[in-house]
C-alpha positions in Angstrom: -71.0 71.2 30.2 -71.6 72.8 27.1 -73.9 72.7 23.8 -71.2 71.0 20.9 -73.7 70.7 18.0 -77.2 72.5 17.5 -79.4 71.3 14.5 -82.8 72.8 13.2 -85.7 71.9 11.2 -88.5 74.2 10.0 -87.5 76.4 13.0 -88.5 79.8 12.1 -86.0 81.4 9.3 -84.2 77.5 9.5 -85.7 74.6 7.2 -82.6 72.6 7.5 -79.7 74.0 9.5 -77.0 72.5 11.7 -74.2 74.3 13.8 -71.0 72.7 15.5 -70.5 75.1 18.8 -67.4 75.6 20.6 -67.1 77.0 24.2 -67.4 80.3 22.7 -69.8 81.0 19.3 -70.6 84.1 17.7 -73.7 84.2 15.1 -73.2 87.2 12.3 -75.6 87.9 9.5 -77.6 90.4 8.1 -80.9 91.9 9.4 -83.8 89.3 9.9 -81.3 86.4 8.6 -82.4 84.8 11.9 -79.7 85.4 14.8 -82.2 85.7 17.3 -84.4 83.0 16.4 -81.2 80.6 16.4 -80.4 81.1 20.0 -84.1 81.3 21.0 -84.2 77.6 20.1 -81.9 76.9 22.9 -83.9 79.5 25.0 -86.9 77.4 24.1 -85.6 74.3 25.4 -84.6 76.0 28.6 -88.2 77.2 29.0 -89.6 73.5 28.3 -87.0 71.8 31.1 -88.0 75.0 33.6 -90.1 74.1 36.5 -93.0 76.7 35.6 -92.5 76.0 32.0 -93.3 72.9 29.5 -93.9 72.4 26.2 -97.4 74.4 25.6 -96.2 77.4 27.6 -93.0 77.8 25.7 -95.1 77.5 22.4 -97.9 79.9 23.4 -95.3 82.5 24.8 -94.2 82.7 20.9 -97.5 82.8 19.4 -98.4 79.3 18.8 -96.8 76.6 16.5 -97.7 78.3 13.0 -95.3 81.5 14.2 -92.5 78.7 14.9 -93.1 76.6 11.9 -90.2 77.8 9.0 -92.3 79.3 6.2 -90.0 77.2 3.7 -91.5 73.9 5.3 -92.9 71.8 3.0 -94.6 68.3 3.0 -92.9 67.5 6.6 -93.8 70.4 8.3 -92.7 68.8 11.8 -90.7 71.4 13.6 -87.6 69.8 15.2 -84.7 70.8 17.3 -81.7 68.3 17.7 -78.6 68.9 20.4 -75.3 67.3 21.4 -74.6 68.4 24.8 -70.7 67.4 26.5 -67.6 68.4 27.8 -64.1 68.7 26.2 -63.6 65.0 26.8 -66.9 63.8 25.5 -68.8 66.2 23.3 -71.8 64.1 22.9 -72.4 62.6 26.1 -76.0 63.7 25.9 -78.1 63.7 22.6 -81.6 65.0 22.7 -84.1 65.6 19.8 -87.7 67.1 19.8 -90.3 67.3 16.9 -93.5 68.5 17.3 -96.1 70.1 15.3 -99.6 71.4 16.2 -102.5 69.0 17.4 -105.8 71.0 17.5 -105.0 75.1 16.6 -101.8 76.1 18.1 -101.5 73.4 20.7 -98.4 71.6 20.2 -98.3 67.7 19.9 -94.8 65.7 20.0 -94.1 63.7 16.9 -91.0 62.4 18.4 -88.7 62.9 21.5 -85.3 61.1 22.2 -82.3 61.1 24.6 -79.4 59.5 24.1 -76.7 58.9 26.5 -73.0 58.2 25.1 -74.8 56.9 21.9 -77.4 54.9 23.7 -80.8 55.2 23.7 -82.5 56.5 27.2 -86.0 56.5 25.7 -87.8 57.1 22.3 -91.1 58.5 21.8 -94.1 57.7 21.0 -94.4 55.0 23.2 -97.3 52.3 23.1 -98.8 54.6 26.0 -98.3 57.4 24.1 -100.3 56.1 20.9 -103.0 55.0 23.5 -103.5 58.2 24.9 -102.9 61.2 22.6 -103.0 63.7 25.6 -99.4 62.4 26.7 -97.9 63.6 23.7 -98.5 67.3 24.6 -96.0 66.9 27.4 -92.2 66.4 27.0 -90.1 64.0 29.4 -87.9 66.9 30.3 -90.7 68.9 31.8 -92.1 65.5 34.0 -90.3 64.7 37.0 -91.3 61.2 37.2 -90.0 60.5 33.7 -86.6 62.7 33.5 -84.8 61.0 36.5 -82.2 59.1 34.1 -81.5 62.2 32.5 -81.4 64.9 35.2 -78.4 66.3 34.4 -79.2 67.1 30.7 -82.4 68.7 32.5 -80.5 70.8 35.2 -78.0 71.9 32.3 -81.3 73.1 30.0 -82.5 74.9 33.2 -79.4 77.0 33.8 -79.2 78.3 30.1 -79.5 82.2 30.7 -80.8 84.8 28.2 -79.7 88.2 28.6 -80.5 91.4 26.8 -80.1 93.9 29.5 -82.4 97.1 29.3 -80.9 99.7 31.6 -84.3 101.8 32.1 -85.7 98.6 33.3 -82.8 97.9 36.1 -83.3 101.4 37.4 -86.7 101.3 37.8 -87.2 101.2 41.3 -91.3 100.4 41.0 -90.6 97.4 38.8 -90.7 94.1 40.6 -87.6 91.9 39.9 -88.7 88.6 38.1 -86.6 85.7 38.6 -84.5 85.0 35.3 -85.8 88.5 33.4 -83.9 88.4 30.2 -84.3 92.3 30.0 -82.2 92.6 34.0 -85.0 93.3 36.2 -83.5 90.6 38.7 -79.8 92.2 37.9 -79.4 93.7 41.4 -81.3 91.1 43.1 -78.7 88.6 41.7 -75.9 90.5 43.1 -77.6 90.4 46.4 -77.9 87.0 46.3 -74.5 86.0 45.5 -72.6 84.7 48.1 -70.4 87.7 49.9 -67.2 86.2 49.4 -67.6 85.4 45.6 -69.7 88.8 45.3 -66.6 90.5 46.3 -64.2 88.7 44.3 -66.3 89.3 41.3 -66.4 93.1 42.1 -62.7 93.2 42.3 -62.2 91.9 38.9 -65.0 94.3 37.7 -63.1 97.3 39.3 -60.2 96.4 37.6 -61.8 96.5 34.1 -63.7 99.8 34.7 -60.9 101.7 35.9 -59.5 100.8 32.3 -62.8 101.4 30.4 -64.6 104.4 32.1 -63.3 107.3 32.7 -62.8 108.9 36.2 -63.9 105.6 37.5 -62.3 104.9 40.8 -64.3 101.9 42.4 -67.3 99.8 42.5 -68.9 98.8 45.6 -72.3 96.8 47.0 -74.5 98.2 49.3 -78.1 97.7 50.5 -80.3 101.1 51.1 -82.4 101.5 54.5 -84.9 99.9 53.2 -82.7 96.7 52.3 -83.0 97.1 48.3 -79.5 96.3 46.7 -77.7 98.9 44.9 -73.8 99.1 43.1 -72.4 102.3 44.0 -69.6 103.9 41.9 -67.0 106.2 42.8 -65.8 108.9 40.4 -62.7 111.3 40.5 -64.2 114.6 39.2 -62.4 117.7 40.5 -63.3 117.0 44.0 -60.2 115.7 46.4 -62.4 112.8 47.7 -64.4 110.6 45.4 -68.1 111.0 44.5 -70.5 108.0 44.5 -73.2 107.6 42.5 -75.8 104.3 42.4 -76.7 102.5 39.5 -79.8 104.8 38.9 -76.9 107.3 37.4 -74.8 105.1 35.2 -74.8 105.5 31.7 -76.9 103.1 29.9 -73.3 101.6 28.2 -71.6 101.4 32.0 -75.0 99.4 33.2 -75.1 97.2 30.2 -71.1 96.3 30.5 -71.9 95.9 34.3 -74.7 93.4 33.5 -72.7 91.7 30.6 -69.7 91.1 33.1 -71.8 89.9 35.8 -73.6 87.2 33.9 -70.4 85.8 32.5 -68.8 85.7 36.1 -71.8 83.8 37.6 -70.8 80.2 38.8 -73.9 78.5 36.6 -73.4 75.7 34.5 -75.3 76.4 31.5 -74.6 78.7 28.4 -74.8 82.5 28.9 -77.1 83.5 25.5 -76.1 87.6 24.6 -78.1 89.4 21.8 -75.7 92.5 20.3 -73.5 92.9 23.8 -71.9 95.9 21.8 -74.7 98.2 22.0 -74.3 101.8 23.9 -70.8 101.0 24.3 -67.9 102.9 22.8 -65.8 101.0 19.8 -62.8 101.1 22.3 -64.7 99.4 25.1 -66.0 97.0 22.2 -62.9 96.2 21.2 -61.9 94.4 24.4 -65.4 93.0 25.6 -64.7 89.8 24.1 -61.2 89.3 26.3 -63.5 90.9 29.2 -66.0 88.2 28.9 -64.0 85.5 28.4 -61.6 86.4 31.5 -65.1 86.1 33.2 -65.6 82.9 31.6 -62.8 81.5 32.8 -64.0 81.9 36.3 -67.5 80.7 35.8 -66.7 78.0 32.9 -70.0 79.1 31.2 -70.5 78.8 27.4 -71.0 82.1 25.6 -73.3 82.4 22.5 -73.3 85.9 21.3 -75.3 87.7 18.3 -73.4 90.6 16.8 -73.2 93.3 14.1 -70.0 94.5 15.4 -66.7 94.1 13.1 -64.9 95.6 15.9 -66.2 93.0 18.6 -64.9 90.2 16.3 -61.4 91.7 15.6 -60.7 90.9 19.1 -57.4 88.9 19.7 -57.4 85.0 19.6 -61.0 84.9 18.3 -60.9 81.7 15.6 -63.0 81.4 12.6 -64.1 78.6 14.0 -66.2 80.2 16.6 -67.9 82.5 14.2 -71.0 81.0 12.4 -72.4 83.4 9.3 -76.0 82.8 8.5 -77.2 83.5 4.9 -80.6 84.0 3.9 -81.9 81.6 0.7 -85.1 80.8 -1.0 -85.1 77.8 0.8 -84.6 79.3 4.4 -81.4 80.5 6.3 -78.4 78.2 6.2 -75.2 78.4 9.0 -71.8 78.5 7.7 -68.9 78.1 10.0 -66.4 80.6 8.8 -63.3 78.2 9.2 -64.8 76.2 6.3 -64.5 79.2 4.1 -61.0 79.1 2.2 -61.0 82.4 0.9 -61.8 84.0 4.8 -58.9 81.4 6.2 -56.5 82.6 3.9 -57.6 86.5 4.5 -57.1 85.4 8.4 -53.9 83.5 8.0 -52.2 86.4 6.1 -52.9 88.5 8.8 -56.4 90.0 8.7 -58.1 90.0 11.8 -61.2 88.0 11.7 -63.5 90.8 12.1 -62.4 92.6 9.1 -62.3 89.4 7.1 -65.8 88.4 7.6 -68.1 91.5 8.0 -67.8 93.0 4.7 -69.1 89.7 3.4 -72.4 90.9 5.2 -72.6 93.9 3.6 -76.3 94.6 1.5 -75.9 95.0 -1.9 -76.2 98.4 -3.5 -76.5 99.7 0.3 -75.2 102.8 -0.9 -78.6 103.5 -2.4 -80.3 104.0 0.8 -79.1 107.5 1.3 -81.0 108.4 -1.8 -84.1 106.9 -0.6 -87.6 109.1 -0.8 -90.7 108.6 0.8 -92.2 111.6 -1.0 -94.9 111.1 -4.1 
């Protein structure tokens, strides 16, 4: 399954925004336009549905309702998130809608919650019981096992969402305990270790094929445990030596380690979408140019939906990338709006004339008078 539609109301930058999503989605926009906040709305649903999470914890980790509410919110200040989830045959198999606001201080209170399956309502809140006991409205049905039996596939889907913004020095830090599902990669090597050997070897084979083309002197990548049972990835490099020299991840460059983490996550056989923040960081443009095809190849193995934020024109120039997969965020006085670039006739004309998607779209994001930035002077 995958997300096919996302609608936000009063969520951070977005007073009212809606976007249709394909198997790959790339979000572009100026700094502070809300790219990270948009994909965080999906991460927020994951946190609510997770076995150790819930609505209160998800809101608390984001500094309360007031931090989530759009600054442009007016009379109706309820924060709403609505999603359609399905597959190619039925893109709206499930619809989930949540609206909440503050109860006392920053404690969230559900204003409405609804699940629909194939257009038919599974439940709608508040119920009579909710109205008789307002405390029930501090928990969603997503997080309650006794309540979500009839829409458990949707709950499992939301739980399997993975957000990844791998930080190389966190992966290298042996003193740092691995945290399950850590968005910054402390569990990366542990996830490799826990992958069944047959599947792990298959993924490593594909990674080897790509890295031999992307990394100078690279000869091969393998997995091994050290004497204390800690997992390691070991790369062989040809330099001046007749036999390749091995180096563990502790010696990988930031770019190599990030690339490994991205490709591994895209290949993992999980049902949920993979949320990636600026995957081009620390990578040479020549690799960034091939990053989308590499991720897509891994994606074909895992069937995971890819949702990506980026500032890279080179990344968006990937062959086969369509305008319907690129969504531009525009900041307005009424909040950020999301526009699918396929709906822009001028951009369609440019791409149909032979211009690459990134080259057509990214100049539209160039800040006005940016050349004056080099003249900026803080001196009195």
